[in-house]
N, C-alpha and C positions, 0 to 999 in steps of 0.2 A: 504494500500500500504506500509506503514512504517513497518508493521509486516512482510510482505513478504521480504522486504529489510533486516530486522534484521536477519531473519532465513537464508536467502541466504548467507549473509555475514558471519554468524557464521559457516555455513557449508563449505564455501570456505576456510576460515581461518583454520578450524578444519582439513580439508583434507590436507592443506599445512603442518600443524603441523605433521600429520601422516606420510607424505612423508619424512619430515626432521628427524623425530624420526627413521624411517626405515633406512635412510641413516646412521645415527649415531650409531644405536644399532643392526642393522641386516646386511645391505649391506657391510659397511666398515669392520666389523669384519670378514665377510665371505671372502672378498678380502684379508684381512690381513693374513688369514689362508692358502691362496694359495701360491704356490711357487712364489718367488719374481717377476719373469718375468711376470707371469700371473696376479698377483696382480697389477703391474704397468699398464699393458694393460687394466685391468678392471677399474681401477681408471681413466685412461685417457679417456676411452669411457664414463664413468659416468660423467666426467667433461665436455665433449662435449655435451652429451645428456641433462643432468640436467642444465648445464650452459646456454643452450638455453631456457629451459622451466621455470626454477624457477624465473628469473627476471620478467617475465610476471606475474607469480602467486603472487609474493611479491607486485608488483605495483598494481595489481588488488585488492588484499586484502586491501592494504592501501587506495586506492581510495574508495572502497566500505565502509570501516570503516569511512572514512572522510565524505562521503555522509550521512551515518547513523548519525554521530555526528551532522551534520548541520540540517538534516531533523528532528531529534529527540531532538533538543536542549532543548525544554521545556517539555520533557517527562522524565519519571522515568529512571534512569540509564545512563543519558547523560554523567555524569562525568566519569563513568566507560568506556564508549565508547571513550571519549577524551583521557583518559590515555592509552587505548588499541591502539589508533591511534598513540600516541607518542611512544609507544613501537615498533610498526611496523615501524615507521620512524627510530628509533634506529636500528632495524634489517636491514633495507635497507642501512643505513650508515655503519654499521659493515660489511655488505656484500661487499659494494663498496671499503671500505678502507682496509679491512683485508683478506677477503676470495677470492674475485674475482681475485686479482693479483696472488695469488698462483694457483687458479683454471686455470687461463689463461696460466700459465707456464706449468702446469701438463697435459694439453690437448694433447700435442704433445709428451709426454714422451713415450719412448719404453725402453725395457731392455738395448738396445744398446746406447741410447742417453741421458738417465736420468742423471741429475747432481749428483755430489758426495754427496751433502747434501739433496738428495731427501727424505730420511727418516725423516730428521728434518723438511723439508717443509711439508711433509704429516702429521706429528704429530702436527705441528703448526696449520695447517688447521683444523685438528680434534678438537683441543682444542678450537679454535675460534668458530667452528661449535657447540660444546656443549653449549657454552655461548649463541650463537644465538638461539639455540633450546629452552633454558630456557626462553629467552626473548619472543619468539613467543608463547610458552606455557602460559606464563603470560598474553599475549594479548588475546589469545583464552579464557582463564579462565575469564577474565574481560568481554569479549563479552557474554559469556554464562551466567555470573551473571547478566548482564544488561538485558537479556531476562526474567529473573525471576520476 
């Protein structure tokens, strides 16, 4: 049973990493290449859609990793899993304190109502997101190493 939990958790976290990498290095660059109005609308739609999905995914990943850490406490790789859980906690804290406030504002932006500093807010969100992606990649890497 522990083996199934380990594999399932690693897959769930790995898929989350893939989505967030896609946002950082595929979706947002595409939106940035569109005319400003279209890019703003695309980001607002993404903020609403992913803003609803990703919190559940982050919390699920964290809970699964914590359960793995507890269930596998006396098994090989437990320390790596605990560090991965700590990194996932950090990613949730970063999300709540740094990214979600910007995301919540940008959900309603249109070309007509966006604030004057919308580009600065977008760029700040992107920078924080790159750091968060690095954190969850590290967590995923530790989980994969704990499987070995």
